[in-house]
N, C-alpha and C positions, 0 to 999 in steps of 0.2 A: 885447369879444366873447369868449365862452367857447370852449374847444376843441371842445365838442360842437356848438355853433352853426357854428363854422368848418368842422368836418368835414362838416356837411350842405351848406354852400355850395360847398365845394371842387369837387365834381363839376361843378357848373354853371359855375364859373370855368374849369375845364379845358375844358368844352364850348365856352365862349365863345372861348377861345384857339385851340382846334383849328379852329373855323369861321373865325375871323379869319385864321389861317395858311393855311387852304385857299383863302380868298378871295384872298389875296395871290398864291398859286401860280397861281390861275386867271387873275388879271389879268396875270401875267407870261408864262404859257406856254399858256393855253387858246386854241385856235383855232376851236373849234366848241362847240355847245350840248351835244353828247353827252359831250364831255370834261368839261364843267362838271358835268353831272349825275353822272358817274362819280366825280369828285373829291369832290363833296358827299356822295354815298352812302357812300363809303369813310370820310369824316370822321364821318358819323352813326354808322356801324358801330363806329368806334373809340370814340366817346363812349358808345355803348350798351354796349360791352364793359366799359368802365371804370366808368361811373356808373349804368347801368341805364336803366329806362324814362323816368324824369323828365328827366334830362339829355338823353336821346336825343330826346325830344319838344321840349325847349328848343332843341337843336341843329338839329332839322328846321325849326322855325319861323324861327329866326334865319337859317339858310341860305336859306330861301325868300324872306325879306325882302331880304337882301343881293343875291341873284341878280336879283330883279325890280327892285331899285333901281339896281344898278350895271351889270349885264351884259345885261339884256333891253332892247331898244329901248323908248323911252318910250311909243310908241303901243301896244305889246303888254304893257307892265308890268301885273302883277296881273290880267291877263285870264284867265278860266278856260280851261284847255285840257287836252287829253288827256295831254300830257307832264307838266304840273304835277300832274294828278291821280295819274298813275302814280308820280311822284317822291314825293309825300306818302304814298301808300299803301305804297310800298316802304320808305321810311324808318321809318314807324310800325310796320310789320311787323317790321323789323329790331329796333327797340326793344322791341317786345312779346316776340318770340322770345328776345331776349337776357335780358329780365327773367325770363321763365319758366325759362330755363336757369340763370340765376344763383340763383334761388330753389331749383330742384331740387338744384343743387350745395350750396347752404347746408343744405338739409334732409338731404342725404346726409351732409354733414360732421357735422351735428348728430347724426344717427342713429348714425353711426360712432363719434362721440365718446361718445354715451350707451352704445352697446354696449361700447366700450372700458372705460368707467367701470364698467359692470356686471361685465364679465369680470374687471376688476382687483379689484373689491370682493368677489366671491364667494369662498367658502372652498374651492370645488371647483377642480380644476386644468383648465387649457386650454392646449393646445399645437398649433402648426401647423408642419408640415414640408413641404418641397417634394418634387418627384418624385425627387430624389437623396437623400432622407431627411436633408436638412440642416435644422436647426432655424431656423425663420423667426420664430416668436413663442412666448413663454410668459408667462402672466399671473403676478401677484404670488404667488398660492397655489402655483403650480408652482415658482416660485423658492424658496419655503420648503421644499417637498418636495425639490427638487433640492439645496438646501443641506444638508439632513439626509442625503440620499443620498450626497453627496460626503464628509460627515463620517464616513460608515461605511466610507470607504476605496475607494469606487468611482471610476473614471476619469472625467474631464470629457469634453466633446465631444458632438456631436449624438447619436451612437449610445449614448453613455453617460449620456444625460440621463434622469432619471426623468420620465415613467413608461415610457420606451421600453425599459427593461431590467428590468421587473417580473419577467419570466420568459420562458423560451424559447417557451412555448406562446402567451403573450400577444403577444410580438413577432412571431411567425410569423403570427398571425391579423391583426395590424395591417398587416404588409407585404403579405399576400395581399389585404386589402381595398383597399389603395392600388393594387396592380397590377390588380385586377379592377374598380376604380372602383365599389366596393360600400359600402353603409352597413351597419355591423355594431354589435352590442351584446352584451356578455358580462361575466362577472365572473371574477376571478382572485385567487389568494391569494399575497401577497408574504411569502415565508417569513422573510426577515431581520427584518421588523417584526411578523410574525404578525398581519397585517391583510388584510382583504378589500377589493378595489377593484372598482368598476363602471366599465366602459369603454363609451363611445359614440363611434364614429368615422365621419366622412363625407368623401368626396373633395372636393377644392377644384378651382376652375376651372383652376388652374395645373398640375394633375396631382399635387398633393400630398395631404396628409391633415390634417384638423382633428380633434383628439382631445380629447374631454371625459372627465374621470375624477373619481371622488370616492370617499372612504372610506366603505364601507357595513358596516363591521365591527359597529357597534352595531345596525344594522338586522338584519343576519344573526343576531346573538345574540338580538335581540328576536323575530325570526321563529322561531329555534330554540326559544326559550322558549315562544313561542306554540304551536308544533307539539307540544312536549312537554306543555304544558298541555292542548292539545286531545286528545292521546293519553291523558293521565291521565283527562280528563273522559269520553272514550269508553270507557276500560277500567274505570272505577270501577263498582262494583256499585250505587252510589247514582244515582238519577235526578237529572240536573242540567238545569234548565229556565231559559231566559232569557225575560223578559217586557219589553214596552215599557210606557210610562206608561199605556196603555189596557188593560193586562193581556192583550195579544195575545202569543202565543208567538212568540219570535224564534229560539230555538235549542232543540234537543231531542236528547239523546244516546241511545245504544243502550240504556242501562239504563232510561231513561224509556219507550222502546218496549217493553221487556220487562215493566216494571211495569204500565203502563197499556194496553198492547195496540195503541196507535196508532203507525203509522210517521210519520217526520218530515214527509213530504210530505202526510200527512193532517191535520196539526194546526198546522204552522208557518204563521203568518199569521192563525190563528183564535184566538178567545178561550179562555183557560185555564178559563173557567167550564164548558166542555163536559165536564171531568172531575170536576166537583163534583156531589154530590147536590143536588137542587133545594132542599132545606131548608137548605143550607149556603152558598148564594151570598153572603149577608150576612157570613158568617164570613170569606170570602176578602177582601171589601172592607175589613173591619175589620183584617185582618192587614196588608194593603198600606198602609192609612192609618197604622197603628202604626209600620211600618218607615219611612215618610216622616218621621214625627215623631222618628225617631232611636231608637225603642225596639227592644230586642233580641227577636228571635223565634228561639229555638233549641230544637230537639227538641220541637216542639209536636205532640202526638199528635192525629190526627184521622182522618177517613174520606174517601176519594176513590173515584171510579167508574172501573172498567176499561171498555174497549171491550166493548159487549155488555150493560153494566148491572150487572156484578157488583161489589160493594163490596170495597175493599181498605184495610186499616188501615196508615197511614203516619205517620212522624215527620218533620215539616217544619222546615227552617231557612231563613229568608228574610233577604236583605240587599239594599241598594240598589246600583245601578250608576251611577257618576258619570263624567262626561267630564273632559277635562284642566282645564277651568275650575271643576270641583267641582259642576257642576249635575247633578241627578238625571236620568238618561236612561232608566232601566229598573230591573228587579228580577231578582235571581238566587234561584232556589229549589232547594234540595236536599231530595229526598224519599227516605226509606228504608222499605222494606217491613218492618213490625214485626208482621206477622200471626203469625209463629212465636213471637216474643217474647210477644205478647199471649196466645197459646194456652198458652205455658209458664207465664206468670204465673197464668192461670186454673187451670192444672193444679196449680201450687204452692199456690195458695189452697185448691183442693179437697183436695190432699194434706194440707195443714195442718189443714183442717177434719176430714178423716177421722182424722188423728192424734189430735186432741183427742177426737173421738167414740170412737176406739179406746181411748185411755187411760181414759176414763170407763167404757167397756164392760169393759175388762180388770179394773178394780177390782171391778166388779159381778160379773163371771163368776167371778173367783177367790174372791170372798167367799162365793158361794153354796155350792160344794162344801166350802169350808173350814168354813163354818158347820155343814154336815151332819156333817163329820168330828169337829169339836170337840164338838158336841152328843152325837154317838154315843159318843165316848170318855167323856164325863161320865156318860152313862147306864150304860155298862159298868162304870164305877167304883162305881156304886150298886147294880147288880144282883148277886144271888148267882151263884156259878159255874154252878149247874145250871139257872138260869132259862131257860125256852124262848124268851124274847124276845132272849136273847143272839145267837142265829143271825140274827134279823131285823136287829138293830142292826149286826152285822158285815156283813151284806149291804149295808146303807145306806152304811157306811164304805167298803166295797170299791167300790161304784158311784160314790160321790163322788170317791174317790181316782183311779179310772180316768178320770173326766171331767176332773179337774184335770190328769192326766197327758197326756190328749189335747190340752188347751189348750196346755200347755207344748211338746208335740211339734210342734204346728202352728206355734208361734212359731219354734222352732228350724229346722223344715223350710223355712219361707218365707225365713228369713235365709240358709240354706245354698243354696237354689235361686237367690236373687237374686245371691249372690256366686259361684255356680258351684262350690260346695264339696261338693255332695252326690254320692255315688257309688252305683252300683247293683251288686248281686250278681246278675249275669245268669245265667240258666239256661233251658233249654227246659222249658216247663210248659204244663199244660192250663188255658186261661183259663176255660173253662166250670166247671171244678172250683173255681177261685179264687172265682168269682162265687157258686156254690152254698154254699161255706163262709162267705163274707161274709154272705150272706142268712140262713144258719142262726144266725150270731152275733147278728143283729139281731132274731131272732124274738120275744124278750121285749119289745122296744121296740114292735113292731107290735101285739102282744097288749095291752100296757099302754095304748096309745092307741086301741085298737079300730079298727085299720086292716086292711083286706083286703090280702093280699099274695100274689103268685104269681111264680114263677121259671120261665122257659122257656129251656132249653138244649138243644143238639143231643145226640143219643144217642152221637155220636162225639166224641173230644177235639178241641179247637180249639187247636192248638199255636202258641204265641208265644214269643219270647225276651224274658224279663223278670225282674224281681225280684219274687218271689212276695209278700214282705212289703209292698213298696211298692204293688203292684197291688191287694192286699187292702185297703191303706189308702185307695187311690183309690175303690174300690167302696164301702167303708165310709163314707167322707166323703159320697159322693153319696146313699147310703141315709139317713145322718144328716140330710142337708139335706132330703130328701123327707119324712122323719118330722116334722121341725121345722115345715115350712110346709104340712102337710096336716092338716085338722081331723079329729076323730073321725068314723068312718063313711066316711072316704075310702078311696082305693085306691092302692096302689103296686105297680108291676110292673117286673120286670127281665127282659130278653131278651138272649140271646147268639146271634149268627148269624155266618155266614161269607159275605162278599161275594166271590164267585169272580171277578167282573170285575176287581176291583182287588187281589185277594189280601190282603184286609184282614179282620181279626176285628172284629166290631161288637158293642158292649155298649150297650144302651139302658136307662136308668132313667127311668120315667115316673111321674107322680103326678097326682092330681086336686086339688092344693092351690091356693094363692092366685094362682098364675100370675105373669107378669112383663110389664111394659111394655117397649117398644123401648129406652127410656132405661136401664132397669134392666139389660137384656141387654148393652148397650154397655159397662158397667163391671163386669159380674158377676164376672169373673175377676181383677179388680184386688185387691191386698191391702187389707183393712179395708173393702171394699165390702160393703154389706148391703142387702137389700130393706127398705123401710120397714116398721116394726113398731110397733104400739102397745104400751103397757106391759102390757096385758092378755094379748096374744098373744106376748110375748117368750119365746122358747124357748132362749135362750142362744146362745153362740158369739161368736167374735171377728171374723167376716168373713174368716177366713184359709183355711177349708177348701177353697173352690173355687180359690183362688190356688195352694194346694199341689197340688190335683188337676191343674190345667193344667200346672204346672211338672214334675210327675212324668210325666205323659203325654208331654210334649214330650221329656223325657229318654229315653223309650222310642221316640222317632221317630214318635209318634202325634199325633192331633188330638182335640180335644173341642169340641163346640158345644152351645149351649143354644137351645131354641126354645120358644115359648109363643104360644097364640092370644090372649093378653091377660090382664088382671087377672081373677082368679077362674076361669080356664080351664085351670089346671094347667100343668105344665112337663115338658119332655123333655130329658135330657142324653144325648148320643150320643158314645161313644168309638170311635175307629178305630185299630187297631194292626196293624202288618205281621205276617203269619203266617210260620211257618218249618216246616222238615221235622220229623217226629216224632223224639224222642230215642231213644237206645238203651235197651233195657229196664234199669230200675234201680228202686230203692226209690222209691215214689211216695206222696204224701199220700193218705189215704183221705178220704171225705166227712165223717167225724167228726173229722178233723184229726189222727188218730193215725198212727204210723209204726212199722213193725216193726223193732226194733233190739235188739242185745245189750246186756246191762247193762255199765256201765263203772265204773271206779274213778275218782272225781272228788275233787280237792282244791280247796277254796274258801278263798281268802285275802282277808279284808276286815276292816278295823278297825271297821266299823259292825256291832255285834252283832245288831241287829234284821234287817238285810239278810242277814247271815250265816245267821241262824236260818231265815228264810223261804226263801232259796235252797236251803239244805241240805234243808229239809223237802220242797220241790217235787221235788228230785232223788231223795230217798228214796222219795217216793210213786211215782216212775217206776221203782223197783226198782234204783236204782244205789247203790253203796257210796260213802259220802261221808266225807271227813275235812276238818277246818277248822283255820285258823290266823288269829290276830288281827294279826300283823305280818309283815314281810318275812323277817326272819332265821329266825323259827320256821317260816315256810312253806317256806323252802329246806331246813331240816333235816328237816321232816316229809316233804317230797317224796322225799328220799333213802331214807327208811324205808318210806313208803307205796307208792312206785312207781306213781303214778296214771297212768291213760290220758289224763286231761284235767285241766288246771289252770285254774280261773277265778280271776283275780287282779285286785284293785283296783289303781289306779295311785297314788292319794294315800294311801300307807301311812305310819304314824308312824315316827319313828326315821330312821336313816341309810340304810336300804334301802327305797327306794320300789319301785313295781311294775316300772319299767324295769330297776332293778338286780336284782330277783328274776329277770326273764326272762334277763338277761345271765348270772347265776350258774347258772341251770338249763341254759342252752345250753352253758356251759363245762364242766359236769359230765358225764362219759360216761354215768353212770347215768340221767340225765334229758334227755340231749341231744335225743332224738327224741320226747319227750313233747309232746302237743298243748297249746299255751298260748293262752289267750283272755283279752284284757284286757277287764274289765267295769268301766266308769268313768263318772263324770259329765262328763268332758271329751270332748265330742263333735265338736270342730272337725276339719276335714280335716288340719290340721297335727298334731293329737293322734293321728289314725289313722296318719299316716305315721311319726310318732316311735315309736309302739307297734310297728309292723311292723319298723322299723329296729332296735329293741331286741331282737327275737327272737320277738315274739308272732305267732301264725298268723292270728288274727282280732281284731277290735276291735268290742265291743258297747257301746252307750250305755245307761246306767241310765235308767229302770227296765227290767229284762229280764223279760218275761212268760213264762208257762209254754209257750205255743206257740213262742216264739222259742228257748227252751231245747230243746224237742223237736226243732225243725229243726236246731239246732246239733249236738246229739248224733247225729242221724241222719247229718249230713254227716261227723262224726268217725268214725262207725261205717262209713260207706261208704269213707272214706279209708283 
C-alpha cells in the first residue's frame, strides 16, 4: 500500500480507534443514556476536527451501531426514536460544519500563500509595520531596496528601513496616515538615488500600516517627455492631427484650429474628410493607403478647406502610428500653410517673366533712339555745312538722345528708390507752376499726335515742400504715359486743386486713351509692369515710369492712385501732396522756366571735350564768362588765375589728380577756399554723393546735366 493510499485511510482508522476507546469508557463509567450520547458526540467532534466529513460520518454510523448493539436493551435496539434522530442529526451537523470550516481554512491558507507568493515575486516593495512602527514584514523586493539602502551607509532597524526613510515629508505623511487610520497615495523624490517613488498605504487591523511602493522614475520621465511633446505639438505653428484607422480625428492641436478654423471639440471624433474639397476625397484615401504600404508622404502640396468653405493651400506630411506590438493603429498628419509661399512663388515667376520681357523691351527701346542718332550722324557727315536739313537732323538727334537719357534715368531712379538711396532737394514751391511748366514742355508731343490738351490751375499758388526737378519728372512721366496710350484725336487734361478738408494739393492727369482693367491697375505701379500693347501700337517705354512716379511721390509723403472705367474708357491718375505755408519772397521760376540772375565766372573741368564744349556753350548763351580745363592739375592752376564764382568739375579726371583731389586742393588754397564747387559726374550713387560732399564739393549733379538744371543751379548759387 502506498503512502497516499495509507494517508487516505488513516483518518478512518483514527475514527475507528476513537469510537472504540469511547465505547470502552462508556462501558466502564457510563451510568445513563445522556452520558453515552455526550461521550459519543464528543468523539464524533474529535474525529470531525481531525479527519473531516467522511471520517465523521463513519464515526457517527459506527457509534450508532455499537450503542444499539451493546448499550441499548435488546427490545429497544435499532428502534427509531427521537433521541436517535437527534443524535444522528447533531453528529452529522458537527461533521458538516467541521468540513466547511476546514475547507475555509484551507482556502484561506491557499489564498494567503498565493498572496505571499505574489507579494514576494513582484518587483515593487511591500512593507507592514505595527502600531509601534516596528517592522513586521517586508517582501523580497523590499529586501533588495533595503540592502542597497544599508550599503549607502544608512542605519538598520525598523525606522531606518527603506522606504520608511525616503524623506522627512514621506515619513511624516505615513505616520500621520497610521495615526489617523487613513488610506493615502502620493509620490516622493529620493534624493540620494535621484529616483521617484510612488507610495500607497492603508491601515491594518492591528493598528499598523501596510505600505506598497514602487519606482516610477521612468514613468515620470515618460510623462515629462509626453508633456514636453504635447507642449511642442501645441506650440508649433504646424497643424498636427491624429487619425484613427477610419480617418476619424483623434487629436487636433491649436495650430490646426488656427489653420482650418475648427475648434477641437467641433472636429475630434468626426471624419477628416470634412476639411477636404469634395473633389479631393479620393486623394485623401490614396494618401492613407500609400502610407499603410510604407510609402513616404512628405511635403505633399495640396488644398484643404477652412471652416466656412474657403480653400487654403497646405503642405502635408503623413505617417503611421503603431502600438507596442507594431500594429498600425492610426495616422499622424502635419500640415503647414504654404499660401504665402505659393504667392511668393507666383510672384517670383511673374517677376522672372517681367524681367525677361523687360530685357527684350530694353534692347528694343535702346535700339530705336540709337538707330535715329546713328542715322542722323551719317546724314550729317554727308550734308554740306550750310544745308537747311542740318537743323532738322540735329533736332532728330536731340530728340532721340533725350529719349535715351530718359530711359537710363528711369532705370537709375528705380534702382535708387528700391534701395532707398535717392535724396530730395526740398524747398517750398508752387505746385501749380511746376505743372504748367511740365505741360508746356510737352506741347510739341500733343501737337505731333494731334491731341487736345488743357491745363486747369488755380489763380493763386499751391505751396508744397518738394523737389522741383523730381516733381516736374513726376508730372512729365504721367503726361508721357497719357500721350503714349491715347490715340490721335483724343484729349488729355491736367488739373491742380486744393483740398481744404485734408490740406492736400491734388494733381489729376486724365486721358481718353485705352483705359485699364482692374488686373492692370493692380500691378500698374510695379517695376516693368506695362499694359498689353500690340506691335502696331507700341509707343516705347520700359514700364518703369509709373514705378518711378510712385516712389518719388511717396518720398514727398504723398499718394498716387489710378482709376479707369475699363478698357477703352480712358484713365485718371490722382496725386495728393501735403501743403505748406508760403515761402519768404525770393527769386522764383517764371512760367517760361527762366530766372533772373547775375552773370557768373564759371570754370568747367572735364576730360570729355564734347561735354566740355557743350556745357561751356550753354553757359555762354546764358551770358556767363566761362573758362575750361581738361585735367585736374591745370584746372587748379586756372582757378587761381581765373578766380571763378563757380567750378563745375568732373570726378573721373585723368592723371593723379581726380575730381576729389581738385576739390581738396581748391579748399586748401585761401584764394579759392570759398568758391562754389559742384561735382558733375556719371557716378550717381548715394555713396558717390556723400564722398563728393566730404571732399569739399557743395553740390553733386549726375550727367547728363540739362540747361534747365544749370539755370536752377546758377540761380541757387546767385541767391547764396
